[in-house]
Each structure stands twice: as C-alpha cells, then as structure tokens.
N, CA, C, O and the ligand as a Tripos MOL2 file, in Angstrom:
@<TRIPOS>MOLECULE
protein
  269   267    68     0     0
PROTEIN
NO_CHARGES

@<TRIPOS>ATOM
      1 N          -7.2340  -35.0990   16.1720 N.3       1 MET1
      2 CA         -7.4040  -34.0950   17.2100 C.3       1 MET1
      3 C          -8.1510  -32.8800   16.6500 C.2       1 MET1
      4 O          -7.8920  -32.4510   15.5250 O.2       1 MET1
      5 N          -9.0380  -32.3520   17.4080 N.am      2 ILE2
      6 CA         -9.7320  -31.1230   17.0170 C.3       2 ILE2
      7 C          -9.2910  -30.0270   17.9710 C.2       2 ILE2
      8 O          -9.3820  -30.1580   19.1910 O.2       2 ILE2
      9 N          -8.8160  -28.9570   17.3850 N.am      3 ARG3
     10 CA         -8.2860  -27.8970   18.2230 C.3       3 ARG3
     11 C          -8.6990  -26.5390   17.6530 C.2       3 ARG3
     12 O          -8.6820  -26.3320   16.4400 O.2       3 ARG3
     13 N          -9.0620  -25.6340   18.5300 N.am      4 GLU4
     14 CA         -9.3860  -24.2800   18.0880 C.3       4 GLU4
     15 C          -8.0990  -23.5410   17.7680 C.2       4 GLU4
     16 O          -7.1340  -23.6050   18.5300 O.2       4 GLU4
     17 N          -8.0810  -22.8370   16.6390 N.am      5 VAL5
     18 CA         -6.8560  -22.1420   16.2610 C.3       5 VAL5
     19 C          -7.0970  -20.6470   16.0590 C.2       5 VAL5
     20 O          -8.2090  -20.2030   15.7710 O.2       5 VAL5
     21 N          -6.0310  -19.9040   16.2200 N.am      6 THR6
     22 CA         -6.0610  -18.4810   15.9210 C.3       6 THR6
     23 C          -5.3500  -18.2770   14.5970 C.2       6 THR6
     24 O          -4.2710  -18.8270   14.3760 O.2       6 THR6
     25 N          -5.9460  -17.4930   13.7200 N.am      7 MET7
     26 CA         -5.3070  -17.2260   12.4400 C.3       7 MET7
     27 C          -5.2100  -15.7240   12.2340 C.2       7 MET7
     28 O          -5.9990  -14.9500   12.7760 O.2       7 MET7
     29 N          -4.2280  -15.3360   11.4430 N.am      8 TYR8
     30 CA         -4.1460  -13.9470   11.0280 C.3       8 TYR8
     31 C          -4.1740  -13.8970    9.5220 C.2       8 TYR8
     32 O          -3.6480  -14.7760    8.8400 O.2       8 TYR8
     33 N          -4.8010  -12.8480    9.0110 N.am      9 ARG9
     34 CA         -4.9850  -12.6950    7.5880 C.3       9 ARG9
     35 C          -4.1930  -11.4850    7.1030 C.2       9 ARG9
     36 O          -4.3480  -10.3790    7.6200 O.2       9 ARG9
     37 N          -3.3440  -11.7120    6.1020 N.am     10 ALA10
     38 CA         -2.6880  -10.5940    5.4400 C.3      10 ALA10
     39 C          -3.6320  -10.1590    4.3370 C.2      10 ALA10
     40 O          -3.9400  -10.9390    3.4360 O.2      10 ALA10
     41 N          -4.0950   -8.9130    4.4030 N.am     11 GLU11
     42 CA         -5.0380   -8.4310    3.4000 C.3      11 GLU11
     43 C          -4.4370   -7.2640    2.6400 C.2      11 GLU11
     44 O          -3.9190   -6.3220    3.2400 O.2      11 GLU11
     45 N          -4.5070   -7.3280    1.3350 N.am     12 CYS12
     46 CA         -3.9530   -6.2760    0.4920 C.3      12 CYS12
     47 C          -4.8070   -5.0190    0.6210 C.2      12 CYS12
     48 O          -6.0300   -5.0740    0.4970 O.2      12 CYS12
     49 N          -4.1400   -3.8680    0.8760 N.am     13 ASP13
     50 CA         -4.8740   -2.6170    0.9900 C.3      13 ASP13
     51 C          -5.2980   -2.0860   -0.3740 C.2      13 ASP13
     52 O          -6.0510   -1.1160   -0.4600 O.2      13 ASP13
     53 N          -4.8160   -2.7190   -1.4340 N.am     14 GLY14
     54 CA         -5.2110   -2.2930   -2.7720 C.3      14 GLY14
     55 C          -6.4440   -3.0410   -3.2520 C.2      14 GLY14
     56 O          -7.5210   -2.4560   -3.3740 O.2      14 GLY14
     57 N          -6.2910   -4.3380   -3.5270 N.am     15 CYS15
     58 CA         -7.3840   -5.1040   -4.1320 C.3      15 CYS15
     59 C          -8.1550   -5.9420   -3.1190 C.2      15 CYS15
     60 O          -9.1240   -6.6100   -3.4780 O.2      15 CYS15
     61 N          -7.7340   -5.9120   -1.8550 N.am     16 LYS16
     62 CA         -8.4240   -6.6330   -0.7760 C.3      16 LYS16
     63 C          -8.2900   -8.1470   -0.8750 C.2      16 LYS16
     64 O          -9.0010   -8.8730   -0.1800 O.2      16 LYS16
     65 N          -7.3960   -8.6360   -1.7240 N.am     17 CYS17
     66 CA         -7.1580  -10.0700   -1.7140 C.3      17 CYS17
     67 C          -6.4150  -10.3880   -0.4110 C.2      17 CYS17
     68 O          -5.8690   -9.4940    0.2360 O.2      17 CYS17
     69 N          -6.4020  -11.6550   -0.0400 N.am     18 TYR18
     70 CA         -5.8130  -11.9620    1.2540 C.3      18 TYR18
     71 C          -5.1910  -13.3410    1.2850 C.2      18 TYR18
     72 O          -5.4820  -14.1960    0.4480 O.2      18 TYR18
     73 N          -4.3320  -13.5380    2.2630 N.am     19 ILE19
     74 CA         -3.7700  -14.8550    2.5380 C.3      19 ILE19
     75 C          -3.9570  -15.0980    4.0380 C.2      19 ILE19
     76 O          -3.6100  -14.2570    4.8680 O.2      19 ILE19
     77 N          -4.5070  -16.2540    4.3590 N.am     20 ASP20
     78 CA         -4.6820  -16.6110    5.7640 C.3      20 ASP20
     79 C          -3.4960  -17.4110    6.2600 C.2      20 ASP20
     80 O          -3.0430  -18.3460    5.5980 O.2      20 ASP20
     81 N          -3.0050  -17.0480    7.4070 N.am     21 PHE21
     82 CA         -1.8880  -17.7650    8.0010 C.3      21 PHE21
     83 C          -2.3160  -18.3520    9.3440 C.2      21 PHE21
     84 O          -2.8010  -17.6330   10.2180 O.2      21 PHE21
     85 N          -2.1360  -19.6520    9.5000 N.am     22 PRO22
     86 CA         -2.5000  -20.2760   10.7740 C.3      22 PRO22
     87 C          -1.4200  -20.0320   11.8140 C.2      22 PRO22
     88 O          -0.6670  -20.9420   12.1590 O.2      22 PRO22
     89 N          -1.3450  -18.8230   12.3050 N.am     23 THR23
     90 CA         -0.3560  -18.4770   13.3070 C.3      23 THR23
     91 C          -0.9960  -17.5840   14.3610 C.2      23 THR23
     92 O          -1.8410  -16.7520   14.0310 O.2      23 THR23
     93 N          -0.6110  -17.7430   15.6130 N.am     24 PRO24
     94 CA         -1.1630  -16.8760   16.6520 C.3      24 PRO24
     95 C          -0.4390  -15.5340   16.7340 C.2      24 PRO24
     96 O          -0.7540  -14.7150   17.5980 O.2      24 PRO24
     97 N           0.5180  -15.3030   15.8530 N.am     25 PHE25
     98 CA          1.3050  -14.0740   15.9210 C.3      25 PHE25
     99 C           1.1060  -13.2080   14.6760 C.2      25 PHE25
    100 O           1.5080  -13.6070   13.5830 O.2      25 PHE25
    101 N           0.5000  -12.0450   14.8210 N.am     26 PRO26
    102 CA          0.2690  -11.1920   13.6570 C.3      26 PRO26
    103 C           1.5550  -10.8200   12.9340 C.2      26 PRO26
    104 O           1.5490  -10.6630   11.7130 O.2      26 PRO26
    105 N           2.6600  -10.6760   13.6650 N.am     27 ALA27
    106 CA          3.9250  -10.3090   13.0280 C.3      27 ALA27
    107 C           4.4020  -11.4130   12.0740 C.2      27 ALA27
    108 O           5.0350  -11.1240   11.0590 O.2      27 ALA27
    109 N           4.0990  -12.6680   12.3980 N.am     28 TRP28
    110 CA          4.4900  -13.7690   11.5180 C.3      28 TRP28
    111 C           3.7470  -13.6740   10.2020 C.2      28 TRP28
    112 O           4.3370  -13.8060    9.1300 O.2      28 TRP28
    113 N           2.4430  -13.4440   10.2930 N.am     29 ALA29
    114 CA          1.6370  -13.3460    9.0750 C.3      29 ALA29
    115 C           2.1880  -12.2380    8.1880 C.2      29 ALA29
    116 O           2.3040  -12.4070    6.9740 O.2      29 ALA29
    117 N           2.5230  -11.1210    8.7880 N.am     30 ARG30
    118 CA          3.0700   -9.9930    8.0460 C.3      30 ARG30
    119 C           4.4200  -10.3650    7.4170 C.2      30 ARG30
    120 O           4.6660  -10.0940    6.2420 O.2      30 ARG30
    121 N           5.2830  -10.9870    8.2210 N.am     31 ASN31
    122 CA          6.6160  -11.3260    7.7230 C.3      31 ASN31
    123 C           6.5810  -12.3690    6.6160 C.2      31 ASN31
    124 O           7.3370  -12.2760    5.6490 O.2      31 ASN31
    125 N           5.7080  -13.3610    6.7510 N.am     32 ILE32
    126 CA          5.6270  -14.3990    5.7240 C.3      32 ILE32
    127 C           5.0460  -13.8190    4.4350 C.2      32 ILE32
    128 O           5.5010  -14.1460    3.3390 O.2      32 ILE32
    129 N           4.0460  -12.9630    4.5740 N.am     33 ALA33
    130 CA          3.4710  -12.3340    3.3810 C.3      33 ALA33
    131 C           4.5450  -11.5480    2.6340 C.2      33 ALA33
    132 O           4.6000  -11.5730    1.4040 O.2      33 ALA33
    133 N           5.3900  -10.8550    3.3770 N.am     34 ILE34
    134 CA          6.4240  -10.0240    2.7550 C.3      34 ILE34
    135 C           7.5920  -10.8650    2.2400 C.2      34 ILE34
    136 O           8.0140  -10.7010    1.0940 O.2      34 ILE34
    137 N           8.1170  -11.7610    3.0730 N.am     35 SER35
    138 CA          9.3350  -12.4700    2.6690 C.3      35 SER35
    139 C           9.0700  -13.6590    1.7530 C.2      35 SER35
    140 O           9.8970  -13.9690    0.8960 O.2      35 SER35
    141 N           7.9280  -14.3310    1.9190 N.am     36 ASN36
    142 CA          7.6690  -15.5250    1.0990 C.3      36 ASN36
    143 C           6.7300  -15.2620   -0.0670 C.2      36 ASN36
    144 O           6.7990  -15.9570   -1.0810 O.2      36 ASN36
    145 N           5.8630  -14.2810    0.0560 N.am     37 CYS37
    146 CA          4.8430  -14.0850   -0.9600 C.3      37 CYS37
    147 C           5.0860  -12.8370   -1.7920 C.2      37 CYS37
    148 O           4.3290  -12.5600   -2.7220 O.2      37 CYS37
    149 N           6.1290  -12.0790   -1.4720 N.am     38 GLY38
    150 CA          6.4740  -10.9270   -2.2950 C.3      38 GLY38
    151 C           5.6300   -9.6880   -2.0370 C.2      38 GLY38
    152 O           5.6780   -8.7320   -2.8110 O.2      38 GLY38
    153 N           4.8560   -9.6960   -0.9540 N.am     39 TRP39
    154 CA          4.0730   -8.5190   -0.6370 C.3      39 TRP39
    155 C           5.0000   -7.4100   -0.1430 C.2      39 TRP39
    156 O           6.1310   -7.6660    0.2720 O.2      39 TRP39
    157 N           4.5030   -6.1760   -0.1950 N.am     40 LYS40
    158 CA          5.3030   -5.0480    0.2680 C.3      40 LYS40
    159 C           4.5160   -4.2160    1.2630 C.2      40 LYS40
    160 O           3.3070   -4.0310    1.1320 O.2      40 LYS40
    161 N           5.2340   -3.7190    2.2630 N.am     41 GLU41
    162 CA          4.6160   -2.7830    3.1840 C.3      41 GLU41
    163 C           5.0090   -1.3850    2.7450 C.2      41 GLU41
    164 O           6.1910   -1.0450    2.7220 O.2      41 GLU41
    165 N           4.0220   -0.5780    2.3980 N.am     42 ILE42
    166 CA          4.2650    0.7760    1.9030 C.3      42 ILE42
    167 C           3.4450    1.7470    2.7370 C.2      42 ILE42
    168 O           2.2160    1.6770    2.7700 O.2      42 ILE42
    169 N           4.1390    2.6460    3.4050 N.am     43 ASN43
    170 CA          3.4710    3.6150    4.2830 C.3      43 ASN43
    171 C           2.5310    2.9410    5.2790 C.2      43 ASN43
    172 O           1.4250    3.4180    5.5350 O.2      43 ASN43
    173 N           2.9900    1.8370    5.8260 N.am     44 GLY44
    174 CA          2.2160    1.1560    6.8560 C.3      44 GLY44
    175 C           1.0760    0.3010    6.3290 C.2      44 GLY44
    176 O           0.3270   -0.2800    7.1150 O.2      44 GLY44
    177 N           0.9310    0.2130    5.0050 N.am     45 LYS45
    178 CA         -0.1150   -0.6240    4.4330 C.3      45 LYS45
    179 C           0.5190   -1.7660    3.6560 C.2      45 LYS45
    180 O           1.6730   -1.6880    3.2350 O.2      45 LYS45
    181 N          -0.2630   -2.8370    3.4740 N.am     46 LEU46
    182 CA          0.2500   -4.0140    2.7760 C.3      46 LEU46
    183 C          -0.2870   -4.0580    1.3470 C.2      46 LEU46
    184 O          -1.4640   -3.7930    1.1030 O.2      46 LEU46
    185 N           0.5890   -4.3920    0.4160 N.am     47 TYR47
    186 CA          0.1710   -4.5030   -0.9800 C.3      47 TYR47
    187 C           0.6630   -5.8130   -1.5570 C.2      47 TYR47
    188 O           1.8160   -6.1960   -1.3610 O.2      47 TYR47
    189 N          -0.2200   -6.5020   -2.2720 N.am     48 CYS48
    190 CA          0.1310   -7.7740   -2.8910 C.3      48 CYS48
    191 C           0.9780   -7.5250   -4.1350 C.2      48 CYS48
    192 O           1.2330   -6.3740   -4.4870 O.2      48 CYS48
    193 N           1.4050   -8.5660   -4.7880 N.am     49 LEU49
    194 CA          2.2640   -8.4590   -5.9700 C.3      49 LEU49
    195 C           1.6090   -7.6320   -7.0840 C.2      49 LEU49
    196 O           2.2810   -6.8900   -7.8000 O.2      49 LEU49
    197 N           0.2990   -7.7760   -7.2120 N.am     50 ILE50
    198 CA         -0.4050   -7.0900   -8.2970 C.3      50 ILE50
    199 C          -0.5210   -5.5940   -8.0260 C.2      50 ILE50
    200 O          -0.5340   -4.7930   -8.9610 O.2      50 ILE50
    201 N          -0.6030   -5.2230   -6.7840 N.am     51 CYS51
    202 CA         -0.9170   -3.8310   -6.4270 C.3      51 CYS51
    203 C           0.3110   -2.9880   -6.0990 C.2      51 CYS51
    204 O           0.1720   -1.8470   -5.6590 O.2      51 CYS51
    205 N           1.4870   -3.5200   -6.3020 N.am     52 GLN52
    206 CA          2.6910   -2.7480   -6.0250 C.3      52 GLN52
    207 C           3.4070   -2.4280   -7.3310 C.2      52 GLN52
    208 O           3.3140   -3.1750   -8.3050 O.2      52 GLN52
    209 N           4.1070   -1.3320   -7.3340 N.am     53 LYS53
    210 CA          4.8350   -0.9320   -8.5360 C.3      53 LYS53
    211 C           6.2190   -0.4700   -8.1150 C.2      53 LYS53
    212 O           6.3710    0.3160   -7.1810 O.2      53 LYS53
    213 N           7.2210   -0.9710   -8.8190 N.am     54 HIS54
    214 CA          8.5880   -0.6160   -8.4790 C.3      54 HIS54
    215 C           9.0380    0.5840   -9.2990 C.2      54 HIS54
    216 O           8.9920    0.5620  -10.5290 O.2      54 HIS54
    217 N           9.4690    1.6170   -8.6150 N.am     55 ASN55
    218 CA         10.0310    2.7840   -9.2930 C.3      55 ASN55
    219 C          11.5290    2.5790   -9.4040 C.2      55 ASN55
    220 O          12.2500    2.6490   -8.4090 O.2      55 ASN55
    221 N          12.0010    2.3230  -10.6340 N.am     56 LYS56
    222 CA         13.4190    1.9960  -10.7950 C.3      56 LYS56
    223 C          14.3420    3.1670  -10.5000 C.2      56 LYS56
    224 O          15.4420    2.9720   -9.9820 O.2      56 LYS56
    225 N          13.9110    4.3810  -10.8210 N.am     57 GLU57
    226 CA         14.7680    5.5440  -10.5870 C.3      57 GLU57
    227 C          15.0170    5.7640   -9.1060 C.2      57 GLU57
    228 O          16.1490    5.9940   -8.6790 O.2      57 GLU57
    229 N          13.9500    5.6920   -8.3310 N.am     58 LYS58
    230 CA         14.0880    5.9160   -6.8840 C.3      58 LYS58
    231 C          14.3410    4.6220   -6.1210 C.2      58 LYS58
    232 O          14.6360    4.6500   -4.9260 O.2      58 LYS58
    233 N          14.2270    3.4870   -6.8110 N.am     59 ASP59
    234 CA         14.3310    2.1840   -6.1790 C.3      59 ASP59
    235 C          13.4130    2.0780   -4.9750 C.2      59 ASP59
    236 O          13.8360    1.7200   -3.8760 O.2      59 ASP59
    237 N          12.1500    2.3960   -5.2080 N.am     60 GLU60
    238 CA         11.1770    2.2700   -4.1380 C.3      60 GLU60
    239 C           9.8650    1.7130   -4.6980 C.2      60 GLU60
    240 O           9.5860    1.8070   -5.8930 O.2      60 GLU60
    241 N           9.0840    1.1420   -3.8120 N.am     61 TYR61
    242 CA          7.8170    0.5600   -4.2200 C.3      61 TYR61
    243 C           6.6780    1.5140   -3.8840 C.2      61 TYR61
    244 O           6.6790    2.1840   -2.8520 O.2      61 TYR61
    245 N           5.7060    1.5500   -4.7930 N.am     62 LYS62
    246 CA          4.5420    2.3860   -4.5580 C.3      62 LYS62
    247 C           3.2980    1.5730   -4.8560 C.2      62 LYS62
    248 O           3.3470    0.6040   -5.6130 O.2      62 LYS62
    249 N           2.1630    1.9770   -4.2480 N.am     63 PRO63
    250 CA          0.9040    1.3420   -4.6210 C.3      63 PRO63
    251 C           0.6220    1.6440   -6.0860 C.2      63 PRO63
    252 O           0.8470    2.7640   -6.5450 O.2      63 PRO63
    253 N           0.1310    0.6520   -6.8230 N.am     64 LYS64
    254 CA          0.0200    0.7910   -8.2630 C.3      64 LYS64
    255 C          -1.0220    1.8110   -8.7170 C.2      64 LYS64
    256 O          -0.7950    2.5330   -9.6870 O.2      64 LYS64
    257 N          -2.1410    1.8770   -8.0390 N.am     65 ASN65
    258 CA         -3.2140    2.7330   -8.5230 C.3      65 ASN65
    259 C          -3.1070    4.1920   -8.0840 C.2      65 ASN65
    260 O          -4.0000    4.9930   -8.3610 O.2      65 ASN65
    261 N          -2.0210    4.5340   -7.4050 N.am     66 LYS66
    262 CA         -1.8570    5.9210   -6.9710 C.3      66 LYS66
    263 C          -0.6490    6.5170   -7.6610 C.2      66 LYS66
    264 O           0.3880    6.7360   -7.0360 O.2      66 LYS66
    265 N          -0.7830    6.7780   -8.9450 N.am     67 ASP67
    266 CA          0.3600    7.3220   -9.6650 C.3      67 ASP67
    267 C          -0.0890    8.2630  -10.7650 C.2      67 ASP67
    268 O           0.7440    8.8190  -11.4810 O.2      67 ASP67
    269 ZN         -3.6250   -6.3470   -4.1660 Zn       68 ZN68
@<TRIPOS>BOND
     1     1     2 1
     2     2     3 1
     3     3     4 2
     4     3     5 am
     5     5     6 1
     6     6     7 1
     7     7     8 2
     8     7     9 am
     9     9    10 1
    10    10    11 1
    11    11    12 2
    12    11    13 am
    13    13    14 1
    14    14    15 1
    15    15    16 2
    16    15    17 am
    17    17    18 1
    18    18    19 1
    19    19    20 2
    20    19    21 am
    21    21    22 1
    22    22    23 1
    23    23    24 2
    24    23    25 am
    25    25    26 1
    26    26    27 1
    27    27    28 2
    28    27    29 am
    29    29    30 1
    30    30    31 1
    31    31    32 2
    32    31    33 am
    33    33    34 1
    34    34    35 1
    35    35    36 2
    36    35    37 am
    37    37    38 1
    38    38    39 1
    39    39    40 2
    40    39    41 am
    41    41    42 1
    42    42    43 1
    43    43    44 2
    44    43    45 am
    45    45    46 1
    46    46    47 1
    47    47    48 2
    48    47    49 am
    49    49    50 1
    50    50    51 1
    51    51    52 2
    52    51    53 am
    53    53    54 1
    54    54    55 1
    55    55    56 2
    56    55    57 am
    57    57    58 1
    58    58    59 1
    59    59    60 2
    60    59    61 am
    61    61    62 1
    62    62    63 1
    63    63    64 2
    64    63    65 am
    65    65    66 1
    66    66    67 1
    67    67    68 2
    68    67    69 am
    69    69    70 1
    70    70    71 1
    71    71    72 2
    72    71    73 am
    73    73    74 1
    74    74    75 1
    75    75    76 2
    76    75    77 am
    77    77    78 1
    78    78    79 1
    79    79    80 2
    80    79    81 am
    81    81    82 1
    82    82    83 1
    83    83    84 2
    84    83    85 am
    85    85    86 1
    86    86    87 1
    87    87    88 2
    88    87    89 am
    89    89    90 1
    90    90    91 1
    91    91    92 2
    92    91    93 am
    93    93    94 1
    94    94    95 1
    95    95    96 2
    96    95    97 am
    97    97    98 1
    98    98    99 1
    99    99   100 2
   100    99   101 am
   101   101   102 1
   102   102   103 1
   103   103   104 2
   104   103   105 am
   105   105   106 1
   106   106   107 1
   107   107   108 2
   108   107   109 am
   109   109   110 1
   110   110   111 1
   111   111   112 2
   112   111   113 am
   113   113   114 1
   114   114   115 1
   115   115   116 2
   116   115   117 am
   117   117   118 1
   118   118   119 1
   119   119   120 2
   120   119   121 am
   121   121   122 1
   122   122   123 1
   123   123   124 2
   124   123   125 am
   125   125   126 1
   126   126   127 1
   127   127   128 2
   128   127   129 am
   129   129   130 1
   130   130   131 1
   131   131   132 2
   132   131   133 am
   133   133   134 1
   134   134   135 1
   135   135   136 2
   136   135   137 am
   137   137   138 1
   138   138   139 1
   139   139   140 2
   140   139   141 am
   141   141   142 1
   142   142   143 1
   143   143   144 2
   144   143   145 am
   145   145   146 1
   146   146   147 1
   147   147   148 2
   148   147   149 am
   149   149   150 1
   150   150   151 1
   151   151   152 2
   152   151   153 am
   153   153   154 1
   154   154   155 1
   155   155   156 2
   156   155   157 am
   157   157   158 1
   158   158   159 1
   159   159   160 2
   160   159   161 am
   161   161   162 1
   162   162   163 1
   163   163   164 2
   164   163   165 am
   165   165   166 1
   166   166   167 1
   167   167   168 2
   168   167   169 am
   169   169   170 1
   170   170   171 1
   171   171   172 2
   172   171   173 am
   173   173   174 1
   174   174   175 1
   175   175   176 2
   176   175   177 am
   177   177   178 1
   178   178   179 1
   179   179   180 2
   180   179   181 am
   181   181   182 1
   182   182   183 1
   183   183   184 2
   184   183   185 am
   185   185   186 1
   186   186   187 1
   187   187   188 2
   188   187   189 am
   189   189   190 1
   190   190   191 1
   191   191   192 2
   192   191   193 am
   193   193   194 1
   194   194   195 1
   195   195   196 2
   196   195   197 am
   197   197   198 1
   198   198   199 1
   199   199   200 2
   200   199   201 am
   201   201   202 1
   202   202   203 1
   203   203   204 2
   204   203   205 am
   205   205   206 1
   206   206   207 1
   207   207   208 2
   208   207   209 am
   209   209   210 1
   210   210   211 1
   211   211   212 2
   212   211   213 am
   213   213   214 1
   214   214   215 1
   215   215   216 2
   216   215   217 am
   217   217   218 1
   218   218   219 1
   219   219   220 2
   220   219   221 am
   221   221   222 1
   222   222   223 1
   223   223   224 2
   224   223   225 am
   225   225   226 1
   226   226   227 1
   227   227   228 2
   228   227   229 am
   229   229   230 1
   230   230   231 1
   231   231   232 2
   232   231   233 am
   233   233   234 1
   234   234   235 1
   235   235   236 2
   236   235   237 am
   237   237   238 1
   238   238   239 1
   239   239   240 2
   240   239   241 am
   241   241   242 1
   242   242   243 1
   243   243   244 2
   244   243   245 am
   245   245   246 1
   246   246   247 1
   247   247   248 2
   248   247   249 am
   249   249   250 1
   250   250   251 1
   251   251   252 2
   252   251   253 am
   253   253   254 1
   254   254   255 1
   255   255   256 2
   256   255   257 am
   257   257   258 1
   258   258   259 1
   259   259   260 2
   260   259   261 am
   261   261   262 1
   262   262   263 1
   263   263   264 2
   264   263   265 am
   265   265   266 1
   266   266   267 1
   267   267   268 2
@<TRIPOS>SUBSTRUCTURE
     1 MET1         2 RESIDUE 1 A MET
     2 ILE2         6 RESIDUE 1 A ILE
     3 ARG3        10 RESIDUE 1 A ARG
     4 GLU4        14 RESIDUE 1 A GLU
     5 VAL5        18 RESIDUE 1 A VAL
     6 THR6        22 RESIDUE 1 A THR
     7 MET7        26 RESIDUE 1 A MET
     8 TYR8        30 RESIDUE 1 A TYR
     9 ARG9        34 RESIDUE 1 A ARG
    10 ALA10       38 RESIDUE 1 A ALA
    11 GLU11       42 RESIDUE 1 A GLU
    12 CYS12       46 RESIDUE 1 A CYS
    13 ASP13       50 RESIDUE 1 A ASP
    14 GLY14       54 RESIDUE 1 A GLY
    15 CYS15       58 RESIDUE 1 A CYS
    16 LYS16       62 RESIDUE 1 A LYS
    17 CYS17       66 RESIDUE 1 A CYS
    18 TYR18       70 RESIDUE 1 A TYR
    19 ILE19       74 RESIDUE 1 A ILE
    20 ASP20       78 RESIDUE 1 A ASP
    21 PHE21       82 RESIDUE 1 A PHE
    22 PRO22       86 RESIDUE 1 A PRO
    23 THR23       90 RESIDUE 1 A THR
    24 PRO24       94 RESIDUE 1 A PRO
    25 PHE25       98 RESIDUE 1 A PHE
    26 PRO26      102 RESIDUE 1 A PRO
    27 ALA27      106 RESIDUE 1 A ALA
    28 TRP28      110 RESIDUE 1 A TRP
    29 ALA29      114 RESIDUE 1 A ALA
    30 ARG30      118 RESIDUE 1 A ARG
    31 ASN31      122 RESIDUE 1 A ASN
    32 ILE32      126 RESIDUE 1 A ILE
    33 ALA33      130 RESIDUE 1 A ALA
    34 ILE34      134 RESIDUE 1 A ILE
    35 SER35      138 RESIDUE 1 A SER
    36 ASN36      142 RESIDUE 1 A ASN
    37 CYS37      146 RESIDUE 1 A CYS
    38 GLY38      150 RESIDUE 1 A GLY
    39 TRP39      154 RESIDUE 1 A TRP
    40 LYS40      158 RESIDUE 1 A LYS
    41 GLU41      162 RESIDUE 1 A GLU
    42 ILE42      166 RESIDUE 1 A ILE
    43 ASN43      170 RESIDUE 1 A ASN
    44 GLY44      174 RESIDUE 1 A GLY
    45 LYS45      178 RESIDUE 1 A LYS
    46 LEU46      182 RESIDUE 1 A LEU
    47 TYR47      186 RESIDUE 1 A TYR
    48 CYS48      190 RESIDUE 1 A CYS
    49 LEU49      194 RESIDUE 1 A LEU
    50 ILE50      198 RESIDUE 1 A ILE
    51 CYS51      202 RESIDUE 1 A CYS
    52 GLN52      206 RESIDUE 1 A GLN
    53 LYS53      210 RESIDUE 1 A LYS
    54 HIS54      214 RESIDUE 1 A HIS
    55 ASN55      218 RESIDUE 1 A ASN
    56 LYS56      222 RESIDUE 1 A LYS
    57 GLU57      226 RESIDUE 1 A GLU
    58 LYS58      230 RESIDUE 1 A LYS
    59 ASP59      234 RESIDUE 1 A ASP
    60 GLU60      238 RESIDUE 1 A GLU
    61 TYR61      242 RESIDUE 1 A TYR
    62 LYS62      246 RESIDUE 1 A LYS
    63 PRO63      250 RESIDUE 1 A PRO
    64 LYS64      254 RESIDUE 1 A LYS
    65 ASN65      258 RESIDUE 1 A ASN
    66 LYS66      262 RESIDUE 1 A LYS
    67 ASP67      266 RESIDUE 1 A ASP
    68 ZN68       269 GROUP 0 **** ****
C-alpha cells in the first residue's frame, strides 16, 4: 500500500539535530522525544542529550552552551 503520511520532527534548539516521527500529532513527537529519547524541554525549547546540562545543586536542566 502507498499512503501519504504526515510526520513531525523534533529538532534540537541547540545543535539542530533532529528525529522524525511518523505521527500526525505534534504532541506525540514532543512526548516521545522527551520520554523515550531523553530530550528536555527548557524554557519552551527542545534540547537533545548532547545539548542539555544537569545542574545538580538546583536539580534543573539547562542548555549546555549558555553557561
Ligand atoms: Zn542538540
């Protein structure tokens, strides 16, 4: 079967790497990136594993290159 599909892309606001999700729901792409791929949403932006930094004292995540 050939079928047209809608996809959403989770794109890192730091390094611009991305993961494509074959889902018609943008919220799914966001949730899977965060819960399955370890991405973090920080101040409304998405950061991949490489671009996030955990602050142990405050127990919060920050973008890596802004410190
Ligand atoms: Zn990144």
